[in-house]
C-alpha positions in Angstrom: 84.8 75.4 78.2 87.0 77.8 76.4 86.7 81.1 74.3 88.9 82.9 72.0 89.7 86.2 73.1 87.1 88.5 70.4 84.6 86.0 70.1 83.0 87.9 72.9 84.2 90.5 75.0 82.5 90.0 78.1 82.2 86.5 77.9 86.1 86.0 77.2 87.1 88.5 80.2 86.2 85.5 82.5 86.7 82.3 80.5 89.7 80.5 79.4 91.6 81.7 76.8 93.2 79.2 74.7 94.2 80.9 71.6 97.7 83.4 71.3 97.2 86.9 70.2 99.2 89.5 68.8 99.2 92.7 70.0 100.4 95.5 67.8 103.8 97.6 68.6 102.2 100.2 70.4 100.4 97.7 73.0 103.3 95.3 73.4 105.5 98.5 74.3 102.6 99.5 76.9 102.8 96.0 78.2 106.7 96.1 78.5 106.3 99.2 80.0 103.8 97.9 82.7 105.8 94.8 83.3 108.8 97.3 84.3 106.9 99.6 86.3 105.4 96.4 88.4 109.2 95.0 89.3 109.8 97.9 91.5 106.6 100.0 92.4 107.1 98.3 96.1 111.2 99.7 96.5 110.3 102.9 96.8 107.9 102.4 99.8 110.4 99.6 101.4 113.1 102.5 100.9 111.2 104.9 102.5 110.4 102.8 105.6 114.3 101.6 105.5 115.8 105.1 105.4 113.4 106.5 108.2 113.7 103.8 110.4 110.1 103.9 111.2 106.8 102.4 109.4 104.8 105.5 111.4 102.0 106.3 108.9 101.8 103.1 107.0 98.9 100.6 107.7 100.0 96.8 108.1 96.3 95.6 107.3 95.8 97.2 104.0 99.7 95.6 103.5 98.5 92.8 104.6 94.9 92.4 102.5 97.4 93.8 99.2 99.1 90.8 99.6 96.5 88.0 99.7 94.6 90.2 97.0 97.3 90.1 94.7 98.8 86.6 94.6 94.7 86.2 94.3 94.7 87.8 91.6 98.0 85.8 90.0 95.9 82.7 90.4 92.9 83.9 88.7 95.0 84.9 85.6 96.7 81.9 85.7 93.8 79.7 85.8 92.1 81.7 83.4 95.4 81.7 81.1 96.7 78.4 81.4 95.9 77.3 78.3 97.8 79.6 77.0 100.7 79.3 79.0 100.8 75.7 77.6 100.6 76.6 74.1 103.4 79.0 74.7 105.6 76.0 76.1 104.8 73.7 73.1 107.5 74.8 70.9 111.2 76.4 71.0 112.5 79.0 73.5 111.8 82.1 70.5 108.1 81.1 70.0 107.9 81.3 73.9 109.1 84.9 74.1 107.0 85.8 71.0 103.8 84.1 72.9 104.9 86.4 76.3 103.0 89.2 74.4 99.3 87.6 75.2 100.3 86.6 78.9 101.3 90.6 79.5 98.8 91.1 82.2 100.0 87.6 84.3 103.4 89.1 84.5 102.4 92.4 85.3 100.5 91.2 88.6 103.1 88.8 89.2 105.6 91.2 89.5 103.4 93.4 91.4 102.5 91.3 93.8 106.5 90.5 94.9 107.5 93.8 94.9 104.9 94.9 97.3 105.8 91.9 99.4 108.7 93.2 99.9 107.3 96.2 102.2 105.5 93.7 104.4 108.9 92.3 106.5 110.5 95.6 106.0 107.4 97.6 108.0 107.2 95.1 110.7 111.0 95.1 111.2 110.8 99.0 111.8 107.3 99.5 113.5 107.0 100.9 116.8 106.7 98.2 118.9 103.6 98.9 121.0 100.8 96.5 122.4 97.8 95.8 119.9 94.7 94.9 121.8 92.7 92.8 120.0 89.0 92.2 121.6 85.9 91.1 120.5 83.2 90.4 123.4 80.7 88.3 121.8 82.9 85.1 121.6 85.0 86.3 124.7 88.0 87.0 122.7 90.3 89.3 124.7 94.3 89.9 124.1 97.0 92.1 123.6 100.4 91.3 121.5 102.9 93.2 120.4 103.0 95.5 117.2 105.8 93.3 115.5 104.4 89.9 117.0 101.2 90.7 115.5 102.4 91.9 112.3 104.5 88.2 112.0 101.3 86.3 113.0 99.9 88.4 110.6 102.3 87.8 107.8 101.3 83.7 108.6 97.7 84.2 107.9 98.0 85.9 104.9 100.8 82.5 103.2 97.9 80.2 105.0 95.6 81.4 102.9 97.2 82.5 99.8 98.9 78.6 99.9 94.9 77.3 100.8 93.9 78.8 97.7 96.9 78.2 95.5 96.8 74.3 96.5 93.8 72.8 94.4 94.9 74.7 91.5 98.2 73.2 91.7 96.6 70.1 92.3 94.8 70.1 89.1 96.8 71.3 86.8 99.4 68.5 87.7 97.1 66.0 87.0 95.0 67.4 84.5 97.0 70.4 83.0 93.7 72.1 81.4 92.2 75.8 82.4 88.5 74.3 82.1 88.1 72.2 85.2 89.5 75.5 87.0 87.3 78.1 85.4 84.3 78.4 87.8 86.9 78.6 90.5 88.8 81.2 88.7 85.9 83.1 88.4 84.9 82.7 92.2 88.6 83.7 93.0 88.1 87.0 90.9 85.0 87.7 92.6 87.1 87.6 96.1 89.5 89.7 94.7 87.1 92.2 93.6 85.8 92.5 97.3 89.0 92.9 98.8 90.5 95.5 95.9 87.3 97.6 96.9 88.3 97.4 100.8 91.9 96.9 101.4 92.7 100.5 101.3 89.8 101.5 103.5 92.1 101.3 106.5 95.0 103.0 105.2 92.6 105.9 104.9 91.7 105.7 108.5 95.7 105.5 109.2 96.4 108.5 107.4 93.5 110.9 109.0 94.9 109.4 112.4 98.6 110.4 111.7 98.0 113.9 109.8 100.5 113.3 107.6 102.7 110.8 105.2 105.3 110.1 107.7 106.3 106.9 106.1 104.1 106.4 103.8 105.4 106.4 99.9 103.8 109.5 97.5 105.7 107.2 94.6 104.8 103.9 95.4 101.3 105.0 95.6 101.0 107.5 93.4 103.2 105.6 90.4 100.7 103.0 91.1 97.3 105.2 90.4 98.7 106.7 87.7 99.1 103.1 86.2 95.5 102.1 87.3 94.3 105.1 85.5 96.0 103.9 82.3 94.7 100.4 82.9 90.5 101.3 83.2 90.9 103.6 80.0 92.4 100.6 78.0 89.7 98.4 79.5 87.1 100.7 79.2 87.9 102.2 75.7 89.9 99.2 74.2 89.0 95.9 75.2 85.8 97.6 76.0 85.3 95.0 79.5 82.4 94.4 81.8 82.1 96.8 84.5 83.0 93.9 87.2 86.7 94.3 85.9 87.4 97.6 86.2 84.6 99.4 88.6 86.5 98.2 91.6 90.1 99.0 90.6 88.5 102.2 89.6 87.6 102.4 93.7 90.9 101.9 94.8 92.7 104.3 92.7 90.4 107.1 93.7 91.3 105.9 97.4 94.8 106.0 97.0 94.5 109.6 95.5 92.4 110.6 97.9 95.1 109.6 101.0 97.8 111.1 99.1 95.8 114.6 98.9 95.1 114.2 102.7 98.9 113.5 103.3 100.1 116.5 101.3 97.4 118.9 102.7 98.5 118.0 105.8 102.3 117.8 105.1 102.5 121.4 103.7 100.3 122.8 106.7 102.8 121.1 108.9 105.5 122.9 107.0 107.5 119.7 105.8 107.8 120.6 102.7 106.4 123.2 100.0 106.2 121.6 96.3 107.2 118.7 94.6 110.9 119.3 94.6 110.9 118.8 98.5 108.3 115.8 98.1 110.7 114.3 96.3 113.7 114.9 98.5 111.5 113.6 101.5 111.0 110.8 99.5 114.8 109.8 98.5 116.9 111.9 100.5 118.7 111.3 103.7 115.6 110.9 106.7 116.5 109.7 109.3 113.4 109.4 112.4 113.9 112.6 114.1 114.5 114.8 110.6 111.9 113.0 108.0 108.5 113.0 110.6 108.8 117.1 110.7 111.1 119.7 109.2 112.1 123.0 109.7 112.0 122.9 113.6 108.2 123.8 114.2 106.4 122.0 117.2 103.9 119.4 116.3 101.3 117.3 118.4 102.9 113.8 119.6 100.5 110.5 119.5 99.3 111.6 123.2 98.4 114.7 122.5 101.4 116.6 124.0 103.6 119.3 122.3 106.8 118.6 121.1 109.2 119.9 119.4 111.2 118.5 116.2 114.1 116.9 117.9 112.0 116.0 120.9 109.4 114.1 118.3 112.6 112.3 117.0 114.2 111.1 120.0 110.7 110.4 121.5 110.1 108.1 118.3 113.8 106.3 118.6 113.0 105.5 122.5 109.7 103.9 121.6 111.4 101.2 119.2 111.9 98.4 120.5 115.3 96.3 120.0 115.0 94.3 117.0 114.6 90.9 118.9 111.2 91.4 120.5 108.1 90.1 118.8 108.4 87.4 116.3 112.3 86.6 116.8 112.9 87.1 120.6 111.7 88.3 123.8 112.7 91.7 124.2 111.8 94.2 126.9 109.0 92.6 128.7 108.6 94.7 131.7 108.5 97.9 129.8 105.7 96.3 127.3 103.8 95.2 130.3 103.4 98.7 131.8 102.4 100.2 128.6 99.6 97.4 128.1 98.5 98.1 131.4 98.6 102.1 131.5 96.1 101.5 127.8 93.7 99.8 129.9 94.1 102.0 133.0 92.9 104.6 130.4 90.0 103.0 129.1 90.9 99.7 127.4 92.4 101.3 124.2 95.4 100.1 122.3 98.0 100.9 119.6 95.6 100.3 115.9 97.3 98.0 114.5 95.6 99.3 111.0 
């Protein structure tokens, strides 16, 4: 079934879109700004991890859920906009360019997904390689992996989930070439994406509470994402008047982002890491190494094991805990040291490093 945009605002939001739109100049300019922002949204986070040589304070589970949700959302939009995509390609190049105004949201989400995808491998490479225990007694599951190895398997799981979701759609497009046979599948994907959107930032909230500061989590990436989300929410509510299910889950996500940023800023300020937004900007893009980046100014803080350590000691301690790049997904690493850490954690009560 198909519906033109404008027949029924709520119906069109979840149905195949078969007519090209002609947005005004202001809407086109806003769409272009959104596309540019989406293309670079993940780079500040990846750069902050790279410059600090540390992924401390960043939740891998949030990154993984975000990757899966983002590419499923792109698939959802591709299905529901596929008739427009086909129509845009039916004439010359000039017509195709003009028709992209109807596909703004598809481009925004695709570039956002690709930009955020860059963060995961960078974080995996610079993660502190500590043992992560995965246990589920009812099924007899109890095993331990290194952080990097767990991150690698997590990345494989993400690829499998996304690939399995895209495969039937690609096959159907190749044999039929219309949105209508996949409309119900696209709407079902939308529900899955809504659940992921609501849940994906909860692990980051937990990780930030444990880390007691931003560390390698970027204020810029998630601050801009939250601001852009508020603009998109206003557009959906007051301009296109879309149904509640299309804007409430993202609004919850962006509220969590703001909450995490406020908690991190409070903890960073309390530790004397920086005061004011000028120092915050310096912390995001300045030359912050592992030793300098986490705590500035020379005051003591509590280490991961509960002991009080000074700035310099903390930096050296974190450097020492980062295993050689060969460990985990790419090689063997220092197995003896790893096993010793694992046994020590089990003796302390079966705990393990959180993969969140």
